[in-house]
N, CA, C and O atoms as a GROMACS GRO file, in nm:
protein
  284
    1UNK      N    1   7.737  12.398  11.783
    1UNK     CA    2   7.712  12.263  11.854
    1UNK      C    3   7.783  12.158  11.771
    1UNK      O    4   7.769  12.157  11.648
    2UNK      N    5   7.861  12.070  11.832
    2UNK     CA    6   7.921  11.957  11.785
    2UNK      C    7   7.826  11.823  11.789
    2UNK      O    8   7.733  11.806  11.869
    3UNK      N    9   7.862  11.742  11.700
    3UNK     CA   10   7.799  11.627  11.702
    3UNK      C   11   7.870  11.543  11.778
    3UNK      O   12   7.992  11.560  11.786
    4UNK      N   13   7.800  11.427  11.852
    4UNK     CA   14   7.869  11.333  11.911
    4UNK      C   15   7.967  11.229  11.831
    4UNK      O   16   7.947  11.184  11.718
    5UNK      N   17   8.055  11.207  11.900
    5UNK     CA   18   8.173  11.131  11.817
    5UNK      C   19   8.092  10.990  11.751
    5UNK      O   20   7.995  10.944  11.811
    6UNK      N   21   8.134  10.939  11.644
    6UNK     CA   22   8.084  10.828  11.595
    6UNK      C   23   8.157  10.720  11.656
    6UNK      O   24   8.279  10.732  11.673
    7UNK      N   25   8.098  10.620  11.689
    7UNK     CA   26   8.145  10.480  11.729
    7UNK      C   27   8.186  10.369  11.622
    7UNK      O   28   8.105  10.296  11.565
    8UNK      N   29   8.314  10.369  11.604
    8UNK     CA   30   8.356  10.288  11.494
    8UNK      C   31   8.402  10.138  11.525
    8UNK      O   32   8.430  10.050  11.443
    9UNK      N   33   8.402  10.134  11.658
    9UNK     CA   34   8.469  10.002  11.728
    9UNK      C   35   8.419   9.872  11.686
    9UNK      O   36   8.484   9.771  11.717
   10UNK      N   37   8.298   9.862  11.612
   10UNK     CA   38   8.228   9.750  11.567
   10UNK      C   39   8.309   9.710  11.413
   10UNK      O   40   8.291   9.605  11.350
   11UNK      N   41   8.399   9.820  11.375
   11UNK     CA   42   8.431   9.780  11.255
   11UNK      C   43   8.588   9.723  11.244
   11UNK      O   44   8.678   9.768  11.315
   12UNK      N   45   8.606   9.631  11.155
   12UNK     CA   46   8.763   9.560  11.148
   12UNK      C   47   8.838   9.674  11.122
   12UNK      O   48   8.789   9.775  11.071
   13UNK      N   49   8.980   9.661  11.163
   13UNK     CA   50   9.076   9.748  11.117
   13UNK      C   51   9.065   9.786  10.949
   13UNK      O   52   9.083   9.896  10.898
   14UNK      N   53   9.033   9.664  10.887
   14UNK     CA   54   9.038   9.666  10.738
   14UNK      C   55   8.931   9.742  10.687
   14UNK      O   56   8.945   9.800  10.579
   15UNK      N   57   8.798   9.749  10.769
   15UNK     CA   58   8.689   9.812  10.719
   15UNK      C   59   8.723   9.948  10.757
   15UNK      O   60   8.692  10.034  10.675
   16UNK      N   61   8.776   9.983  10.858
   16UNK     CA   62   8.805  10.149  10.910
   16UNK      C   63   8.903  10.200  10.799
   16UNK      O   64   8.896  10.316  10.759
   17UNK      N   65   9.002  10.103  10.747
   17UNK     CA   66   9.077  10.165  10.642
   17UNK      C   67   9.015  10.186  10.529
   17UNK      O   68   9.048  10.284  10.462
   18UNK      N   69   8.907  10.094  10.484
   18UNK     CA   70   8.838  10.121  10.366
   18UNK      C   71   8.731  10.246  10.391
   18UNK      O   72   8.694  10.318  10.299
   19UNK      N   73   8.694  10.257  10.504
   19UNK     CA   74   8.601  10.369  10.532
   19UNK      C   75   8.678  10.514  10.519
   19UNK      O   76   8.628  10.606  10.455
   20UNK      N   77   8.792  10.521  10.580
   20UNK     CA   78   8.875  10.624  10.575
   20UNK      C   79   8.906  10.657  10.424
   20UNK      O   80   8.890  10.771  10.383
   21UNK      N   81   8.953  10.552  10.340
   21UNK     CA   82   8.992  10.584  10.200
   21UNK      C   83   8.832  10.633  10.120
   21UNK      O   84   8.826  10.705  10.021
   22UNK      N   85   8.732  10.582  10.182
   22UNK     CA   86   8.626  10.635  10.094
   22UNK      C   87   8.567  10.788  10.138
   22UNK      O   88   8.495  10.851  10.061
   23UNK      N   89   8.605  10.836  10.265
   23UNK     CA   90   8.602  10.972  10.298
   23UNK      C   91   8.696  11.053  10.220
   23UNK      O   92   8.667  11.154  10.157
   24UNK      N   93   8.820  10.995  10.231
   24UNK     CA   94   8.920  11.081  10.142
   24UNK      C   95   8.866  11.106   9.998
   24UNK      O   96   8.849  11.216   9.944
   25UNK      N   97   8.844  10.985   9.950
   25UNK     CA   98   8.815  11.000   9.787
   25UNK      C   99   8.681  11.087   9.765
   25UNK      O  100   8.660  11.125   9.650
   26UNK      N  101   8.596  11.117   9.856
   26UNK     CA  102   8.477  11.178   9.853
   26UNK      C  103   8.507  11.336   9.866
   26UNK      O  104   8.414  11.415   9.852
   27UNK      N  105   8.626  11.378   9.889
   27UNK     CA  106   8.665  11.527   9.894
   27UNK      C  107   8.718  11.568   9.764
   27UNK      O  108   8.801  11.499   9.705
   28UNK      N  109   8.669  11.691   9.712
   28UNK     CA  110   8.710  11.724   9.583
   28UNK      C  111   8.845  11.772   9.593
   28UNK      O  112   8.882  11.840   9.689
   29UNK      N  113   8.924  11.740   9.495
   29UNK     CA  114   9.072  11.778   9.496
   29UNK      C  115   9.093  11.933   9.507
   29UNK      O  116   9.202  11.977   9.545
   30UNK      N  117   8.985  12.018   9.473
   30UNK     CA  118   9.038  12.142   9.455
   30UNK      C  119   9.007  12.195   9.620
   30UNK      O  120   9.047  12.306   9.655
   31UNK      N  121   8.950  12.127   9.694
   31UNK     CA  122   8.941  12.164   9.842
   31UNK      C  123   9.040  12.100   9.906
   31UNK      O  124   9.019  12.098  10.027
   32UNK      N  125   9.161  12.035   9.866
   32UNK     CA  126   9.245  11.955   9.936
   32UNK      C  127   9.391  12.077   9.907
   32UNK      O  128   9.403  12.143   9.804
   33UNK      N  129   9.466  12.080   9.999
   33UNK     CA  130   9.585  12.146   9.985
   33UNK      C  131   9.616  12.258  10.108
   33UNK      O  132   9.532  12.279  10.196
   34UNK      N  133   9.715  12.311  10.103
   34UNK     CA  134   9.743  12.416  10.195
   34UNK      C  135   9.674  12.530  10.171
   34UNK      O  136   9.663  12.571  10.055
   35UNK      N  137   9.609  12.603  10.289
   35UNK     CA  138   9.559  12.727  10.282
   35UNK      C  139   9.640  12.836  10.243
   35UNK      O  140   9.757  12.807  10.224
   36UNK      N  141   9.607  12.959  10.226
   36UNK     CA  142   9.714  13.076  10.175
   36UNK      C  143   9.809  13.083  10.278
   36UNK      O  144   9.924  13.106  10.240
   37UNK      N  145   9.790  13.068  10.412
   37UNK     CA  146   9.887  13.086  10.540
   37UNK      C  147   9.978  12.984  10.512
   37UNK      O  148  10.095  13.020  10.502
   38UNK      N  149   9.950  12.858  10.496
   38UNK     CA  150  10.055  12.754  10.473
   38UNK      C  151  10.116  12.787  10.348
   38UNK      O  152  10.238  12.791  10.358
   39UNK      N  153  10.075  12.810  10.242
   39UNK     CA  154  10.125  12.820  10.105
   39UNK      C  155  10.253  12.921  10.117
   39UNK      O  156  10.368  12.895  10.081
   40UNK      N  157  10.204  13.049  10.179
   40UNK     CA  158  10.287  13.160  10.226
   40UNK      C  159  10.430  13.086  10.296
   40UNK      O  160  10.538  13.106  10.240
   41UNK      N  161  10.425  13.010  10.408
   41UNK     CA  162  10.503  12.950  10.486
   41UNK      C  163  10.603  12.845  10.407
   41UNK      O  164  10.723  12.830  10.431
   42UNK      N  165  10.525  12.776  10.308
   42UNK     CA  166  10.597  12.691  10.217
   42UNK      C  167  10.690  12.772  10.134
   42UNK      O  168  10.808  12.739  10.125
   43UNK      N  169  10.651  12.859  10.082
   43UNK     CA  170  10.718  12.955   9.981
   43UNK      C  171  10.846  13.021  10.056
   43UNK      O  172  10.958  13.025  10.006
   44UNK      N  173  10.815  13.069  10.176
   44UNK     CA  174  10.939  13.125  10.259
   44UNK      C  175  11.030  13.013  10.295
   44UNK      O  176  11.149  13.038  10.281
   45UNK      N  177  10.997  12.888  10.342
   45UNK     CA  178  11.089  12.790  10.386
   45UNK      C  179  11.157  12.750  10.236
   45UNK      O  180  11.279  12.740  10.246
   46UNK      N  181  11.110  12.728  10.108
   46UNK     CA  182  11.159  12.722   9.978
   46UNK      C  183  11.266  12.828   9.966
   46UNK      O  184  11.384  12.799   9.945
   47UNK      N  185  11.230  12.928   9.979
   47UNK     CA  186  11.329  13.062   9.948
   47UNK      C  187  11.464  13.057  10.056
   47UNK      O  188  11.582  13.078  10.029
   48UNK      N  189  11.414  13.027  10.163
   48UNK     CA  190  11.517  13.011  10.288
   48UNK      C  191  11.614  12.888  10.229
   48UNK      O  192  11.737  12.892  10.233
   49UNK      N  193  11.544  12.790  10.179
   49UNK     CA  194  11.657  12.672  10.155
   49UNK      C  195  11.728  12.700  10.044
   49UNK      O  196  11.842  12.655  10.035
   50UNK      N  197  11.673  12.780   9.939
   50UNK     CA  198  11.742  12.810   9.817
   50UNK      C  199  11.856  12.895   9.845
   50UNK      O  200  11.958  12.875   9.780
   51UNK      N  201  11.854  12.996   9.942
   51UNK     CA  202  11.963  13.094   9.954
   51UNK      C  203  12.048  13.037  10.061
   51UNK      O  204  12.140  13.109  10.100
   52UNK      N  205  12.032  12.915  10.119
   52UNK     CA  206  12.113  12.875  10.207
   52UNK      C  207  12.270  12.802  10.144
   52UNK      O  208  12.273  12.695  10.083
   53UNK      N  209  12.363  12.868  10.167
   53UNK     CA  210  12.505  12.809  10.122
   53UNK      C  211  12.539  12.696  10.181
   53UNK      O  212  12.642  12.643  10.139
   54UNK      N  213  12.466  12.631  10.291
   54UNK     CA  214  12.507  12.511  10.348
   54UNK      C  215  12.381  12.446  10.378
   54UNK      O  216  12.311  12.482  10.473
   55UNK      N  217  12.342  12.333  10.284
   55UNK     CA  218  12.215  12.285  10.292
   55UNK      C  219  12.244  12.160  10.404
   55UNK      O  220  12.138  12.104  10.433
   56UNK      N  221  12.336  12.117  10.458
   56UNK     CA  222  12.307  12.017  10.536
   56UNK      C  223  12.402  11.899  10.493
   56UNK      O  224  12.479  11.907  10.398
   57UNK      N  225  12.388  11.795  10.570
   57UNK     CA  226  12.464  11.659  10.524
   57UNK      C  227  12.363  11.584  10.456
   57UNK      O  228  12.246  11.581  10.492
   58UNK      N  229  12.412  11.518  10.349
   58UNK     CA  230  12.341  11.419  10.260
   58UNK      C  231  12.272  11.305  10.359
   58UNK      O  232  12.345  11.258  10.447
   59UNK      N  233  12.142  11.259  10.348
   59UNK     CA  234  12.088  11.183  10.442
   59UNK      C  235  12.180  11.063  10.454
   59UNK      O  236  12.208  11.030  10.569
   60UNK      N  237  12.232  10.994  10.356
   60UNK     CA  238  12.320  10.885  10.360
   60UNK      C  239  12.444  10.885  10.448
   60UNK      O  240  12.487  10.779  10.494
   61UNK      N  241  12.498  10.994  10.471
   61UNK     CA  242  12.597  11.019  10.546
   61UNK      C  243  12.549  11.036  10.705
   61UNK      O  244  12.620  11.004  10.800
   62UNK      N  245  12.429  11.086  10.715
   62UNK     CA  246  12.376  11.106  10.851
   62UNK      C  247  12.337  10.957  10.885
   62UNK      O  248  12.367  10.917  10.998
   63UNK      N  249  12.277  10.876  10.805
   63UNK     CA  250  12.245  10.751  10.838
   63UNK      C  251  12.386  10.650  10.879
   63UNK      O  252  12.389  10.565  10.968
   64UNK      N  253  12.472  10.679  10.809
   64UNK     CA  254  12.600  10.592  10.823
   64UNK      C  255  12.673  10.655  10.958
   64UNK      O  256  12.737  10.577  11.028
   65UNK      N  257  12.667  10.788  10.993
   65UNK     CA  258  12.724  10.832  11.126
   65UNK      C  259  12.628  10.770  11.230
   65UNK      O  260  12.677  10.733  11.336
   66UNK      N  261  12.516  10.758  11.212
   66UNK     CA  262  12.400  10.670  11.323
   66UNK      C  263  12.454  10.562  11.344
   66UNK      O  264  12.495  10.542  11.459
   67UNK      N  265  12.472  10.467  11.253
   67UNK     CA  266  12.505  10.346  11.235
   67UNK      C  267  12.654  10.312  11.314
   67UNK      O  268  12.660  10.226  11.401
   68UNK      N  269  12.762  10.387  11.273
   68UNK     CA  270  12.856  10.397  11.331
   68UNK      C  271  12.854  10.426  11.502
   68UNK      O  272  12.928  10.362  11.577
   69UNK      N  273  12.782  10.506  11.541
   69UNK     CA  274  12.754  10.518  11.691
   69UNK      C  275  12.686  10.417  11.748
   69UNK      O  276  12.676  10.406  11.870
   70UNK      N  277  12.635  10.338  11.667
   70UNK     CA  278  12.533  10.212  11.721
   70UNK      C  279  12.412  10.247  11.788
   70UNK      O  280  12.374  10.190  11.891
   71UNK      N  281  12.337  10.364  11.715
   71UNK     CA  282  12.208  10.394  11.768
   71UNK      C  283  12.109  10.356  11.696
   71UNK      O  284  11.993  10.377  11.734
   0.00000   0.00000   0.00000
């Protein structure tokens, strides 16, 4: 059974941010991070990137191209 959602509408945006930061700080660092399936996917992607002979265009070149097209 799920608990009803908590209404935070009475809090200001700054108070909501402060509350979110306090909630985040209350989580133990050991409990944060990817689970094993996510870690495996990250390892797979890193290996694929390392084996790719064509890593793509540098981001600066992509930005220049977009700016030239006026997008």
